C-alpha positions in Angstrom: 0.5 36.0 -43.7 2.6 38.9 -44.9 5.8 39.6 -42.9 6.9 43.0 -41.6 10.6 43.7 -41.2 10.2 45.7 -38.0 7.9 43.1 -36.4 10.3 40.3 -37.3 13.1 42.2 -35.6 10.9 42.8 -32.6 10.0 39.1 -32.3 13.7 38.0 -32.7 14.7 40.6 -30.1 12.0 39.4 -27.7 13.0 35.8 -28.2 16.6 36.6 -27.6 15.7 38.4 -24.4 13.7 35.4 -23.2 16.5 33.0 -24.0 18.9 35.2 -22.1 16.7 35.6 -19.1 15.7 32.0 -18.6 19.2 30.8 -19.2 20.1 32.2 -15.8 19.4 30.1 -12.8 18.5 33.2 -10.8 15.5 33.9 -13.1 14.2 30.3 -12.8 14.5 30.5 -9.0 12.8 33.8 -8.8 9.9 32.6 -11.0 9.4 29.5 -8.9 9.4 31.5 -5.7 7.1 34.1 -7.1 4.6 31.5 -8.3 4.8 29.7 -4.9 4.2 33.0 -3.1 1.0 33.5 -5.1 -0.1 29.9 -5.0 0.3 29.4 -1.3 -2.2 32.2 -0.5 -5.0 30.6 -2.6 -7.5 28.5 -0.7 -8.6 25.1 -2.0 -12.1 26.4 -2.8 -10.6 29.2 -4.8 -9.2 26.9 -7.4 -11.0 23.5 -7.2 -14.3 21.9 -6.3 -14.7 18.5 -4.7 -16.5 17.1 -7.7 -13.6 18.0 -10.0 -11.1 16.3 -7.7 -13.3 13.2 -7.6 -13.8 13.2 -11.4 -10.0 13.2 -11.8 -9.6 10.3 -9.4 -12.5 8.4 -10.9 -11.1 8.7 -14.4 -7.4 8.1 -13.7 -7.7 5.5 -11.0 -11.2 3.9 -10.8 -12.0 3.8 -14.5 -8.5 3.2 -15.8 -7.1 -0.4 -15.5 -3.4 -0.8 -14.6 -1.3 -1.6 -17.6 0.4 -5.0 -18.0 3.7 -3.2 -18.0 3.0 -1.5 -14.6 2.0 -4.9 -13.1 5.3 -6.4 -14.4 7.2 -3.6 -13.0 5.7 -4.0 -9.5 6.6 -7.7 -9.5 10.1 -6.9 -10.7 10.7 -4.3 -8.0 9.5 -6.7 -5.3 11.8 -9.3 -6.7 14.7 -6.8 -6.8 14.1 -5.8 -3.2 14.1 -9.5 -2.1 17.3 -10.5 -3.9 19.2 -7.3 -3.1 22.7 -8.2 -1.8 22.2 -5.8 1.1 19.7 -8.2 2.6 22.5 -10.6 3.5 24.3 -8.1 5.7 21.2 -6.4 7.2 19.3 -7.8 10.2 15.6 -7.5 10.7 16.2 -5.2 13.7 18.1 -2.8 11.3 14.8 -1.9 9.5 12.2 -2.5 12.3 12.7 -0.4 15.5 12.6 -2.5 18.6 10.6 0.2 20.5 7.9 0.0 17.9 7.7 -3.7 18.2 7.4 -3.4 21.9 4.5 -0.9 21.5 2.8 -3.2 19.1 3.2 -6.1 21.5 1.8 -4.1 24.4 -1.1 -2.9 22.2 -2.0 -6.3 21.0 -1.7 -7.8 24.5 -4.0 -5.1 25.9 -6.9 -5.9 23.6 -8.2 -8.7 25.7 -11.8 -8.0 24.8 -11.2 -8.2 21.1 -9.0 -11.3 21.6 -11.7 -13.1 23.6 -14.4 -12.3 21.0 -12.1 -13.6 18.3 -11.4 -16.9 20.2 -15.1 -17.3 20.8 -15.9 -16.9 17.1 -13.1 -19.4 16.1 -14.0 -22.1 18.6 -17.7 -22.0 17.9 -17.1 -22.4 14.2 -18.3 -25.9 13.0 -14.9 -26.4 11.2 -13.1 -25.9 14.5 -15.4 -28.4 16.3 -14.8 -30.9 13.5 -11.1 -30.4 13.7 -10.9 -30.9 17.5 -13.2 -34.0 17.3 -11.0 -35.6 14.7 -7.8 -34.7 16.5 -9.0 -36.2 19.8 -10.3 -39.3 18.1 -7.1 -39.9 16.2 -5.0 -39.3 19.3 -7.0 -41.9 21.3 -6.8 -44.4 18.5 -3.1 -43.8 18.0 -2.5 -44.3 21.8 -4.4 -47.6 21.8 -2.6 -48.8 18.7 0.9 -47.5 19.4 1.2 -47.1 23.1 4.8 -47.3 24.3 3.7 -49.2 27.4 1.8 -51.7 25.4 4.9 -52.3 23.2 7.5 -52.6 26.0 5.6 -54.4 28.8 4.9 -58.1 28.2 1.2 -58.9 28.1 -0.1 -55.3 28.1 -0.5 -55.1 24.4 -2.7 -58.2 24.5 -4.6 -56.8 27.4 -5.3 -53.5 25.6 -6.5 -55.3 22.5 -8.8 -57.4 24.6 -10.1 -54.2 26.3 -10.8 -52.7 22.9 -12.6 -55.8 21.8 -14.8 -55.8 25.0 -15.7 -52.2 24.5 -16.7 -52.8 20.9 -18.8 -55.8 21.8 -20.6 -53.9 24.7 -21.4 -50.9 22.5 -22.2 -53.2 19.5 -20.0 -51.0 17.3 -16.4 -50.4 16.6 -14.3 -48.2 19.0 -13.7 -45.5 16.4 -17.4 -45.0 15.8 -18.1 -45.0 19.6 -15.5 -42.4 20.3 -16.7 -40.2 17.4 -20.3 -40.5 18.6 -19.3 -39.5 22.1 -17.3 -36.5 21.0 -20.0 -35.3 18.7 -22.5 -35.5 21.6 -20.1 -33.5 23.7 -18.9 -31.0 21.1 -20.4 -28.1 23.1 -18.3 -29.0 26.1 -15.2 -29.4 23.9 -15.6 -25.9 22.4 -16.2 -24.4 25.9 -13.1 -26.2 27.2 -11.1 -25.0 24.1 -12.2 -21.4 24.6 -11.3 -21.5 28.3 -7.8 -23.0 27.6 -7.1 -20.6 24.8 -8.1 -17.6 26.9 -5.8 -18.8 29.7 -2.9 -19.4 27.4 -3.4 -16.1 25.7 -4.0 -13.8 28.6 -2.4 -10.3 28.4 0.9 -11.1 30.1 1.5 -14.4 28.3 0.6 -13.0 24.9 3.0 -10.0 25.5 5.9 -12.3 26.5 5.1 -14.6 23.5 5.5 -11.7 21.1 8.6 -10.4 22.9 10.2 -13.9 22.8 9.3 -14.2 19.1 11.0 -10.9 18.4 14.2 -11.9 20.2 14.3 -15.0 18.1 14.0 -13.3 14.8 15.5 -9.8 15.3 19.1 -10.9 14.4 18.1 -12.9 11.4 19.3 -11.4 8.0 16.6 -9.9 5.8 17.5 -12.5 3.2 15.6 -15.0 5.4 12.4 -13.6 3.8 13.3 -15.5 0.6 12.6 -18.7 2.5 8.9 -17.7 2.9 8.3 -16.0 -0.4 8.4 -17.9 -3.7 10.3 -15.4 -5.8 9.6 -17.2 -9.1 5.8 -17.0 -8.3 5.8 -13.2 -7.9 4.4 -12.5 -11.4 1.5 -14.8 -10.5 0.9 -13.5 -6.9 1.2 -9.9 -8.0 -1.3 -10.6 -10.8 -3.7 -12.1 -8.3 -3.5 -9.0 -6.2 -4.2 -7.0 -9.3 -7.3 -9.0 -10.1 -8.7 -8.2 -6.6 -8.0 -4.5 -7.2 -9.3 -4.6 -10.7 -12.6 -5.9 -9.5 -12.7 -3.6 -6.5 -12.0 -0.4 -8.5 -15.1 -1.0 -10.7 -17.4 -1.7 -7.8 -20.1 0.7 -6.7 -18.9 0.3 -3.2 -15.4 1.7 -3.8 -16.8 4.5 -6.0 -19.1 5.6 -3.2 -16.3 5.3 -0.6 -13.9 7.5 -2.7 -16.6 10.0 -3.5 -17.7 10.5 0.1 -14.1 10.4 1.3 -13.0 13.2 -1.2 -16.1 15.2 -0.2 -15.4 14.8 3.6 -11.7 15.8 3.0 -12.7 18.8 0.9 -15.2 20.1 3.5 -12.5 20.0 6.2 -9.9 21.7 4.0 -11.7 23.9 1.6 -11.0 27.1 3.5 -7.3 26.3 4.1 -4.7 28.0 2.0 -2.5 25.8 -0.2 0.4 26.9 2.1 -1.0 24.6 4.8 -2.1 21.9 2.4 1.3 21.7 0.9 2.9 21.6 4.4 0.8 18.4 5.0 2.9 16.9 2.2 6.2 18.4 3.6 6.3 20.9 0.7 7.4 24.4 1.8 9.2 27.4 0.4 12.6 25.9 1.1 11.7 22.9 -1.0 10.5 25.1 -3.8 13.7 27.1 -3.8 16.2 24.3 -3.3 14.9 21.1 -4.6 12.3 21.8 -7.2 14.5 24.5 -8.8 17.4 22.1 -9.1 15.0 19.4 -10.4 13.4 21.6 -13.1 16.2 23.9 -14.1 18.0 21.3 -16.3 14.7 20.7 -18.0 14.3 24.4 -18.8 17.9 24.6 -20.0 17.3 21.6 -22.4 14.1 23.2 -23.7 16.1 26.4 -24.5 19.0 24.5 -26.0 16.7 22.6 -28.3 14.8 25.8 -29.1 11.5 24.3 -28.0 10.7 27.4 -25.8 11.7 29.7 -28.7 9.4 27.9 -31.2 6.5 28.1 -28.8 7.1 31.7 -27.8 7.4 32.7 -31.5 4.0 31.1 -32.2 2.3 33.4 -29.7 4.5 36.5 -30.4 3.6 36.3 -34.1 -0.1 36.1 -33.2 0.4 39.2 -31.0 2.6 41.4 -33.2 0.6 40.6 -36.4 -2.7 41.4 -34.7 -4.5 44.4 -35.9 -4.3 46.1 -32.5 -0.5 45.7 -32.3 0.0 47.0 -35.8 -2.1 50.0 -35.0 0.1 50.7 -32.0 3.2 50.3 -34.1 1.6 52.5 -36.7 2.3 50.0 -39.5 0.0 49.5 -42.5 -1.5 46.0 -42.4 -0.6 45.3 -46.0 3.1 46.3 -45.9 5.2 43.5 -47.3 8.5 42.4 -45.8 
């Protein structure tokens, strides 16, 4: 491409002008505000469609696995939070508000219907029945074998052993088997009794006081106590297990359908709302644009100017414009005039 002296002077003057303008903080602030004033008036449906939003989420979140570096960073940040020195001087009550704990306690205690259904489900599970049966059986056997009275009162031990032998001879089986057989025959009664006892023990008032007393026991403990219940050295493994669950879930048709329908439902509710209101949902307003985003991005623009990145990119497009046939006709320059 042949160069024109006048065009080169115009380009350099244009670039000098842009450098000078964008080197001023006021220019950057004004441009951000002007852009925000335009952008805030646009509605969601003016700029995007729900399928485009879903396609972005699908590609970047559902179809893209988390990198090994990201997983390592998650584990490292959790470890850093757990071993932070501030945990030794901070109590649990410093980070969890007591009023919120009380609201949670009241809420949980008030859900008697949910709680009763949960208890019923648990006690009617065969595993629970087997556990209760074994517990009662072992307790009876332990009492017969290790009774304090039998050990301390002369003759009682011999009497209890004799009673056990008589029972075994009458039932033509050993006592363990007889007790187990009886408990298995009466397992329905045992589960009903267990359900009744649990419901009595965990009624609304008792459950509320149980949670309140638990809070008063732990509220003054230092946050460093959490290290007693979390194996810090196992964090890479536990975080990776969590990632394996997510990695499977993100590829499932179930989650893809949930995300698609969720995005569509959100879009339908918000498509006619201007971005001004949508941004306010994220606590982004004009004051944030003027004060925070400007301060955040201004140093970046300054560095782009200092390293002449903006000048190079601007020159690329200015050359395309000034050396276009239309621009040269306006400037009344012959297209073949050399520099």
